[in-house]
N, C-alpha and C positions, 0 to 999 in steps of 0.2 A: 616334495609326498606330494604322491600321488592322490585325490579327492575322489571318491565313487558319487555319482550323480543320476536320479531320477530325472530332475525337469521339476519335484514338488517343491515347496514351501522352506523343505528344512535343509536342502542339501543346498537347493542355488539363494537362501542366504549362506550356508557355509564358503562356498565356494565365492561370491561375492568378496568372502569376508577377509577370504585367504589373503586373494589376487588382492584386494584393497591395500595389504597389511605383508606382501610378499618381500618387500624390501625390511621392512623394518625389521620380521622375525628374517630376515638370511634366508628366506627358501625359496625352492623355485618350485612354482608349481604346474603339474599335470591333473589333467579330468580324464574320466573313463567311464561311458553310460554303455551298459549291457542292454541289448536291447532283445524281449523275449520271444520277440516271433508271433506275441499275440496281439488283440486288440486295435490286427489291420491297419488303415491309416492311420487314426488315433497313435502310434505308436511310432509311425515314421514322421509322424507333424514334430514328435515329443523330439527324435534323433535329430530331426531339421531344427528344430531352438533353442537345441543345446546348441550343434553351431554355430548356429546366428551369435548368441551370447557370450563360446568361446573367441568368440574371435572380436566382440565389443573385449575383450577382457582381452586381447592379446593373450593367449591358454591353448596349449595342445591340447587335441578333443580326443580318443582315443573310443571308438563305437564298436563293444565288440559283439557281436550276434550271436545268440545259443536258441533253438528248438525245443524250449522247454516243456507244450505239452509233449513231443516225441520224447524228452526224457522222461518226464513222468509214466508216459506208459511203456520205456522199454526199461527202468527202475522200479515199476508198481510203486510209486509214493506219489502223495500229493501234490498238486502246481504248487503251494505253497511252499512246500520240503524243497522241489526240483525247484525251483525258482530263485533260493539259497544257495542251495550249492553247484546254481551257474553263477552264482554274481562273484563268490567264493574263490572259484572255480578262474575264472574272467580275470578279477580281481591279482590274482597270484602269475598267471601268465602276462599280463601289461605291464605288473611291478620288473616283472625281470626281463622284460625287454626294457623299459626302460631306465633299469636302473635306481629305480626308487626302496627310500630307506626307511619311510614311513607312506600310510596308507591313511585317510580318513575317511569313516563314513561319518553322513548327518543323525547320528541316533540320539536322540532329545532324549530330556524331561520324565516328561508321559510315555516314550516306550520305554526311559526303566522302569518306569512305575506296571505297565500294563503284564511287561516283561517278568515282574516281580510278582506278578497277582497268580498269572496265569503257572510259576516255578511254584509257588504255595499252593497250587488247584490239584495241582500233580503228586501235590504230596511231599515237596525236596524237603531235604535237610536245612541246617546253617548257610550253608553252601549257596543255595538255592538264592536264598534271600539276598544275595549280594547283587542277583540280576544281573545287567548287563557291564560288563569288567571293563573299566574305564581305558586300560589296553590291554593287548595280549599279541603275540608270534601270529603269524598270518598260519603256517603251519611248524612241525614237529622240524624242520629239516632245520641242516645249521645254516645263515645267518640269515634268515628268515625274515622280511617288513615287518614292522613293528605298526598296527593294524590299531588306528586308534581312533577316539571318540572326543573330542573338543567340545559339544555341544552337552553334555550327560547330565549338564545346572540347570539347562535353560531350559524355560516352555514354549508348547510350540506358539502358544499365541504371540510371544517373545518373536520368534520366528517371523512367523507371519508378520509382525508389525514391521520389523526390519527390513523385509518383503517392499511394502509400502513406502516406506521413508524412501527407499533407494529404489525408487519407480519401477522393483522388479514386478513379473509379471506368471507366477508361478504356473502350474500346467498339474492338468486333475487328472489323476488316474483315477479309472472306475471301478478295476478291481479293489481298491479300495474301498467301497459302498458296497461289497458285496457279502451280504453274511452268511453263506457259504463257509468262511473261512474266519474260526475260530478269532483271531487277534481280532476282527473286525467286530464283531462280535462283543468283546471284551470292548473296545475302543465306543461304539456307538450305542452300547445297550447299557451296559454295569461298567463304567465308571463314569457316564455320567447320575447315575441312581446317585454312587458313591461321595463322590463332592459334589451333590445338593446337601448330602448329610453331612460329607467335613469338607469346605471349600480348598483347605491345607492337605487335603490326602496327598493328591503327587509328590509335594516337598521332603511332608515324615517320612514317606515310602522312600525317596532317595536319600532321606538322613539315616534312615532305618538300615540299610543299603552299603551304605558309610562304613557305619557299626558297624553290620556282617564281617564285613570283609576284614576289617582292623580286625577284627576276635577270629573269621578265619587263620587271619596268618599267623596270630602267636597260635593259635592249636597245630598250625602246620611246623610249628618249629617244634610245639612241644613232642606231639608226632613223632619224630626226625628223633631226639632223644628216648625216646621211649622204644621204638624202632634200636636201638643201639643197646638198649637194655636188656631185651625180647634177646638178643644173639641168633640173628635174620640167618635162615641159608635160602637160599634162592636160585632159581636155575627159570628157565626161559617159561617154561607150566608147572613151577611147583615153589612153593614160600611156605617155610616154616618157622613159628614165631613160639616160643616158650611165653604159656601163660600164665608165669605167675607173676614176671613183673606188669603183665596186661590188666591179669585182676586186678592188680594194685593200684593201677592208677584210677586219676578220676576219670567220669565215664566216659563224657566227651570228646580226652584225647585217644582215650582207650576206643574209642568209635571211629575218630580223627586216621588212625594209623590202620584202624581196619577198613575202611575205605578207600585208602590209599592202597592197601596191598590187594582187594580185587580191582582197581585203575590199573597197578602193576600190570596184572595179567591178561588184560584184554577188554576188563568189562569194561560199557559205554556206560559213561556217567550218566544218561538219563532213564539208562534202570536202576541206579543204585538209591534209591528213592529212603526219606527218612526209613518206611517199613522192613525195609529191606536191611538195610545199615542196624536196624534194634534186633531182625533177628540173630543177623551174625552175634551181634555183642551180647546177646542173653544163650547163645551157643559158647559164646568162648568164657561166660560169666558159669557156667554149669559141666559138671564133670563127666560129665557123659551126655551122648542125644544123637539126635539121628541127622544124619550130614543138613544138609543148608543147601540144595540144588538156588545158585545165581538166574536171574534172567541168561531169556535166551537157552540155557539150561546146557552151557559147554563149559561151562564153571565151578565150581565147587566147595562150601569149607566143614570140615571135621575135627573131634574132637582127637588126639592118640595119644594116651595117657599125659604128659606135664608137656605135651606140643598140641598147639592151633594149626595145621592142616591147609591150605589153601591149593587146588592143584586143577589143574583143564579134568575135565571127570570125560572119562575114554569110554561110551560104550560103542559096541565089537560092529566093524567095521570091514565094508566087505572087499575081500581081495581087490582092488583095480583091473577091471575089465581091463581085456585086451582092444586094441582097434578094431573098428570093423568100416570095412569100408561102403561107400556108397558110391553107387555107381551115376555116371553125366554123360546122356542122361538114361533115366532111370528104364532098369528092365522089369518092374514093375512099380504100381501107381503109393504102394506102398512097401513102408520098410521097417522090419522087428527087431530089435536091440537089445534083447531082455538081459545082457550081462547088466543094462544098465538103467534096468526097470522101466523102460520106454520105446514106444513106438511116432514111427514120422508118419505123415502123411502127408506123399510128395505129388507137386506138380508141376508143369510144366508151362512157360507162355508168355506175352507179353505180361507187364508188371504190375498189378493190381490198382486200380481208382485211388482205393484206398491204403494209402501207404505209414500208417501211422505204425508205429514201433508197437508191439505186444510181445510179453511172457513168452507166447508159445509159437510161438510167429517169426521165422527170415524168410529172408525177400533177397532173394543173392545173384544178382544178372549174370551170367553163364559169364559172358567175358573175362568175368572178377576169378573164376577158379580157376587151378593150375591145379589139375589131378595129379595124383589120386586124389578122392576127397572120403574124407573120414571121418567116424564118432569115435571120439576121443575122450580119456581124461588127462587131465593136465600135468602138466612135463614142467621141472625148474627155471625158468628162466624163461616160459612163457611169457610173451607179454601180446597188446594192442592196442589199436587208434579208433577208441569207438564212441560213433556214429555221432560227431557235431563236437567230439571235442577235439582241444589245440593240439595236442601229441598223441603217443605212445606214453604207455603206462604198464605196468608189474600186474600179469593179471595178480599174484598173491597182493595186490596192493587196492586192486577191482573189488574183491571177495574185501577185506576188513573194511570196507566203506560200506561196501554193499551187506555188511554182515553178515554174511553168510559163515556158518559156526563152524569154527575150526576143524572138526573131528568131516564136514559134510566136503570138503577142500578136494582131498586127492582124489576122488570120484566124479567130480562135478563132471557132467557131460558137456563137450563142445562140439561143434561140428571147425573142422580143417582143413586147409591142402597142402600142399609141400612149400607153398610160402608163411603161413601160418592159420593165426585161427580165422574166422570167419563170421561165428557165433557164438558168443558162452549162453545158453540154455537160461535163458527165464531172466537175465541183467544184461546183454548189449549184443550189438552188431557192429562188426568192423566197416572203419569209415572207410576200407576201400570196397562194399558193397553197395555206397553209396548209387538209389539209383538215377538215372539222369536221363532218361526219358522214357517216354511210356509205351518206347516200341520196344524201350529192351525187353531182350531173353531172359525172362527168369526162371531161377528153379525156385518155389517157393515150398518152406519146410517150417509143417506144423507139431508140433508136440503134443501128445497125449500118452498116457500109463498104460504100461505095457500089460496085458490080460493073454494066459494061456489059453482060457477059449475062445477067443473075440474070432468075430469071424473076419475081420480085417487081410 
């Protein structure tokens, strides 16, 4: 069992409890700590503290470093979300390397209650009331390790008391005090006020979550039966349901099937809030009506006679542009690629002092380029190793993770050389282009929209 540890009271208590009972439980306990490349010397002290703790407990520890600020800038997401992505990627990597079939995280009852409140605030349906699942596969692939949360029924105060009793001295991460993060605001401002009104709120929310999970499990079974009755016709981008059985079914079961069908076509679960599912249900109940376009603009649902049709909306997609060669060193300081709708501002010289990843800029050491250098569209089988990632991956998977609409993927602009992709514009730079020295001779590309009358 791989245990994710930060050094806080919750993960420290989990690690100590599992290590103390490893023989009784019949498990080998291993630990992993993800260093976010934030908080400077404090983060280094956390890593050293955990190394000493694991040595005392006679446990193997892996410390995985991830440039979370760089990842956030590169992917255009907040630090909180980038940190979550980095942690789960690191857990997957270490679990595969060490052969772990279970990964334990220290989410506890207070985390559970906060998540339920946050889900309610975004307008979740019944599934969102379940909060944090007690277990789930880490990913969709075959043989994925099981992610487990053994502390979901345990309060934060109990874990802090356990640490005190066992003589453990947890570390404090000051980013947990930063009210710029929504979860911190919920934890520090909202929950204390609610607990003052109802001291048993956490326990009640946890109990509600368990009942919601049971209800969703029942709805999923009933929705499966309804799916069979609707004589589903399906392909990778098109699903048809007969509306007769759907309209005759209890509304909660019909809504569950509509939600599952949207997920089947690739809609993001976070986009399918209760209001969106209700719009789908209202259209299914009507004999006719305007198609409902789902969040993200890629999928829609329409009524066609006695059929309810889910499909990938197909906006007009421009013809895939031909590759355009970019000379190195460039003959001009600006490079136009009108077929891709962009211009590149080109500069050469030593690496700039600011190496932060930006969606509109790539810094490519000249030593890493194998000419010819081209701006091109994706081709089947394209792979790259994003900067800071543990290994290469399919470009198609990157598009899915970054929620790039299906209709835009075929013409997404890349910069590549004869060895492969160097820059997926707006999304990722290749690990091959890591700047190793301030003396590196670099090609610096900055993307701008193409303007026909531009003086560039």
